[in-house]
C-alpha positions in Angstrom: 26.5 1.0 51.1 27.0 -0.4 54.6 27.5 -4.0 53.6 28.8 -5.1 57.0 25.6 -3.6 58.5 23.5 -5.7 56.1 25.3 -8.9 57.0 25.1 -8.0 60.8 21.3 -7.4 60.7 20.8 -10.7 58.8 22.8 -12.5 61.5 20.8 -10.9 64.3 17.4 -12.2 63.3 15.0 -12.6 66.2 17.4 -10.6 68.5 16.5 -7.3 70.2 18.9 -4.7 68.9 19.3 -1.3 70.6 20.9 1.4 68.4 22.4 4.3 70.5 23.1 7.6 68.8 26.1 9.5 70.1 27.4 12.9 69.1 27.3 16.6 69.3 24.7 18.0 67.0 26.4 21.4 67.1 29.6 20.1 65.5 28.4 19.2 62.0 29.3 15.5 61.2 29.8 14.7 64.9 26.0 14.7 65.0 25.5 11.8 62.6 24.9 9.2 65.3 22.1 11.4 66.7 20.7 11.9 63.2 20.6 8.2 62.6 19.1 7.2 66.0 16.5 9.9 65.7 15.2 8.4 62.4 15.1 4.7 63.4 11.6 3.4 63.5 11.1 1.2 66.6 9.8 -2.4 66.1 9.5 -5.3 68.5 13.1 -6.1 67.8 14.7 -2.8 66.9 14.8 0.3 69.1 16.9 3.4 69.3 18.1 5.7 72.1 19.6 9.1 71.5 22.2 10.0 74.1 24.1 12.9 72.3 27.4 13.5 74.2 26.5 11.7 77.5 26.5 8.0 76.9 27.9 7.5 80.5 24.6 8.9 81.9 22.6 6.2 80.1 24.4 3.1 81.2 21.7 2.1 83.7 18.9 2.8 81.3 20.6 0.7 78.5 21.1 -2.2 80.9 17.5 -2.0 82.1 16.3 -2.1 78.5 18.3 -5.4 78.3 18.7 -5.7 74.5 20.4 -8.8 73.1 22.8 -6.6 71.2 23.9 -3.0 71.6 25.1 -0.9 68.6 26.7 2.5 69.4 26.5 4.9 66.4 29.0 7.7 66.2 31.3 9.5 63.9 34.8 8.1 64.0 38.1 9.2 62.5 39.1 6.1 60.6 41.4 7.5 57.9 38.7 6.7 55.3 36.8 8.7 52.8 34.1 10.9 54.3 30.8 9.0 54.7 32.5 5.6 55.0 30.9 3.4 57.6 32.3 0.4 59.5 30.6 -1.9 61.9 33.0 -3.4 64.5 32.9 -5.2 67.8 33.8 -2.7 70.4 36.7 -4.8 71.4 38.2 -4.2 67.9 38.1 -0.4 68.3 41.7 0.8 68.8 42.9 3.6 66.7 39.7 5.6 66.0 39.4 9.1 67.4 36.1 10.3 68.9 35.6 13.9 69.6 33.0 14.1 72.3 33.5 11.4 75.0 34.8 11.6 78.5 35.4 7.8 78.5 36.8 5.9 75.5 34.1 3.9 73.7 36.2 0.8 74.1 35.9 1.1 77.9 32.2 1.1 77.6 32.3 -2.6 76.9 33.0 -3.1 80.6 29.6 -1.5 81.6 27.3 -3.7 79.5 26.1 -7.3 79.8 25.3 -7.7 76.1 27.6 -7.8 73.1 28.6 -4.2 72.1 29.3 -3.0 68.5 30.3 0.3 67.1 28.9 1.6 63.8 31.4 4.3 63.0 31.0 6.9 60.2 33.9 8.8 58.9 33.3 12.6 59.2 34.2 15.2 56.6 33.9 18.2 58.9 33.8 18.4 62.7 33.6 22.1 63.4 30.9 24.2 64.9 27.8 24.2 62.7 24.5 22.3 62.6 24.6 20.8 59.1 25.9 17.3 58.4 28.0 17.2 55.2 26.5 15.7 52.1 28.5 12.5 51.9 28.1 11.7 55.6 24.3 12.4 55.4 24.0 10.3 52.3 25.6 7.3 54.1 23.5 8.0 57.2 20.3 7.8 55.1 21.4 4.5 53.6 22.0 3.2 57.2 18.6 4.4 58.3 16.9 2.8 55.4 18.7 -0.5 56.0 17.8 -0.6 59.7 14.2 0.5 59.0 13.7 -2.2 56.3 14.4 -5.0 58.8 
């Protein structure tokens, strides 16, 4: 269960949060960020944007949406069990590996006015294929349910 996400959402009451789904849907678990963002129900305070592998093309759009908080969702190699999720301030991201980015996610902090967080999910498989593995999808569904219940 994404305990840090539960605490984070409680701390962000009355703030506009934009969740941005990142990943390659053709590389199994790398598509988990896209899967999550595609299943978030928008409210007055919560919205989602799916950018797949081209976050850099959406910098202007994200800034024009002007959320209070930005949460990037992506699979991340964190040396954890598959399906483990962690929510970190983007400035804390050091040693995680991301498969599909031209610019490191940590550098993206420089492009946004609002606080930026990363919700990373440990993949099991990142090879060509369209199915997200069971443990990763199970965690993704918990994340979706938690976000949608706020």
